[in-house]
Each structure stands twice: as structure tokens, then as C-alpha cells.
N, C-alpha and C positions, 0 to 999 in steps of 0.2 A: 504494498499499500503506500501511496506516495503521502511524502511529508505535507502536515496542512500549514497554511503560510499565512501570518499577517502582515501586509504592510502596515508599516507605523510611519506616520509623519508630523514633527513636533511643530511650533512658533507659524499656524495660521494658515491658507490655501499656499498650496506651492505656485511657481511660481509658473505662468503658461508654460513653460517647454518643458518644465521639468515635471506640472503635471502632465499632459501630454506622454513625455515617456514611462513615469509608472503606470498607468492608465494605458500603455501598451504592454506591460511585463505581460507573455505570453503563457508564464504557469498556470495551469491549474491542478488543485483547486486553489481559491487566494480569496482572501479579504482586506479589504481597504480601511485602515483604519486612521483618520484625519482628523487633524487637530483642531475644529470649530471655529475657536475662540475668534481667528480671525488676529490673533494682537499679534505684532513683529516684535513689542517694548509697550511696558506698560501702560495702561490709561493713565494720560494728563502729563511724560515723559517726553523728552523730543529727543535724548541722549543717553547714555548709561556708562562709567567706568568698566575697566574690563572685569571686576569681581561680580558689577549688579548684570550686566549680561550675562556673565556666565551662567550664576542661581537661576536669571530666568530664565537660559533653556534647562537648566535642571526641572526647574518645575513645569515647564511646556512637556519634558520626555514622563517624569511619573505624573500628569494629569493621564495621558494614556498611556501608561503602565500599570495604571491603579483598575483601568477601563477593560484592559485586553487581557490581567492577568485573569480573569471569570471567564475567559471564552476559550473554549478548546482549537488551542495548535501546537504545534511540536515547532515552529520556528515562527521570531518577529525581523523582518525585514525594516530596518531602518534606515528611513529616507529623508534625509534635512529637507525642505523647503525650496531651498535652490543645487540640488543637485538634477544631472541626466543622467539615467542609467539604459542602459541598451537591455532594448524586449526580451532577452535570455538572461538577464542578471540575475536571479532566481537558480535556474541550471547551474549555471558557473557556479557559483558559490556554494551548492548542496553537492555538488562533485566532490567535494574534501568532506564531507558525512560520511558517516556518523561518528569517524575518529573526532573530526574538530566539533565544536561546540559555538565558537567564536570566530568569524571570517570576515576580512571585509577588504574592499577592494580599495582600488590606489585608486584617489585622486588631491588634487592638488591644494593645500591651506592658503587661506585668503591672507596679504597683506606683502611685505615685503619679503621676498628673498622668494615665494613661492613654493616652498618645499612640501612634498611629497607628507600625507599628514599620516604619517606614520613613524612608530623606534622601534629601528629594524634592534633583532639579538642578536645579528653574528651571519647570521644565511637570510636566504631570501623567501624565505617561508616563515618563518613566527618572528613576533615584533613584541616588545614590552609594553606597548599601545598603539590602535586605532583610531582613528579620527569616526566617530559616528556617523557623516556623513552619508554614509554607506553601508553597513554592516548587518551580518545574519546572528542573530544570536538564537543558542537553545532555548525553551521554554525552561528548562532545568535548570539553566544558569542564574536567569532572570529570579527562579526559582531561589538559590541559595545565595545570590550575590545584594538583593534586595533594591531601594529606591536607588535611584541617580543623585548623585552628591560631591559637591565641589568641596575642594580642599585646600588651607592654606598649607605651605610647606616653606623652607628656608629659599626657595628659587620666588617665591611668590604665590598666585592662585590654580591649582591644578584642575581644572576643566574636567565636567562630569563623565566622560569619555575615559579620558587617561585615568583618573578615579576607578570608574567602575571595571576599565582593564586592570589596575594592578591590586583590589580588590578579590576580580576571578583569578587571577595568576596566584593569589595566596591562598586560595583555596585549591589550588591543584591546575586548572584550565589555563591551556596554552591561546595565544592572540594570532590566528591565522590569518596573511595575507595572500591575496592572489594575487601575484605581481603582474598576471596575465589579464588583467580586467579592470581597466581604467575608466573613471567615471568622470561626467565634466561637473565643477565648480563654476555657477555662475557667480560674478562678480556682482 
């Protein structure tokens, strides 16, 4: 039996190009769960510092996580509202299961340098963290790791994605990077 997938997208309705790519995913059975708040920033705010922005993203993911944990699924595919994915994204990332439980696609981070949004561990396959712009995570991982949280450390603020990966690795999960699957990060 094929795994049941939920595609979850936080931070309001995806940009048109991103939404078109999400709705074009060819895998079945699939369920879509979008954050319908429409908020890309808290009401009344016109800008946010880094820590506020990271907390806002973690809160958006947690709103969806709370809803999706009541549903029947095997994996959730987190796709941010500014990511464009290929139609076969689910099949590509599922090709690493059942051995792998967290599998990320490669995309470029925003900002200076536009570096890939993952931190390799010394091989081309695994990382200490991946950005959650496009990542497939098994339900069991969400059950064990829990909600999304930012964390402060000596380097500043750790985003919800890298903190989630750190906690998952402490529980024995590996973070797989599909270095052959690139997704577009809209600016």
C-alpha cells in the first residue's frame, strides 16, 4: 500500500507559481492542508526582527501541525508558500523511505550568498539540518519530536527547522538530503 501523504504549507496562501506547482503534484493518495490565515506577518506589523520572524514561522507550522496530527497519514510534505516543486516531488523524496524518515530537497536560502539550505555532515547524503521549505517527514518523527520551536544559542537564534532537526537527531533520526532534487525558492 502506498504511503498517505499530507502536503502542508504554512504562512498563508502560497504565491501563484508555488500554488500551481503544489496542486500539480502527481502522487496519490494526497491531502492538502494550507494555512488559511492568510497572514505573512502578524496583524498591525510592518516589519519584524529576525527572532520575531522565526517565531512567527514556528507558530504557523504549529497551527498546521496541531490540525494534521489528528489525521491519518504516513508522511507530511512541508512546502513553504514561496517554493516551486516538480510534479514528482513526493515520489522523489519517498524513494529514500522506509529507511529515511526526514528527507529534504535542495534549494537556495534567501539573502546574501544564496547558499544551499542545508548543512552537510561530510557526505553528500546526510545533513545536520535541512531547511523546511521542502521536506518530507514521517508522522512518527512529529509524534516523537513534538512542536516547532526556535532556540537561542551562542550564535543567535536557531530557526524552527534547524532546531527540529537537532532534536530529531538526538532521538536517533538521520536527516537525508536528496541532492538530485532541486526546488525553486522564489524571492
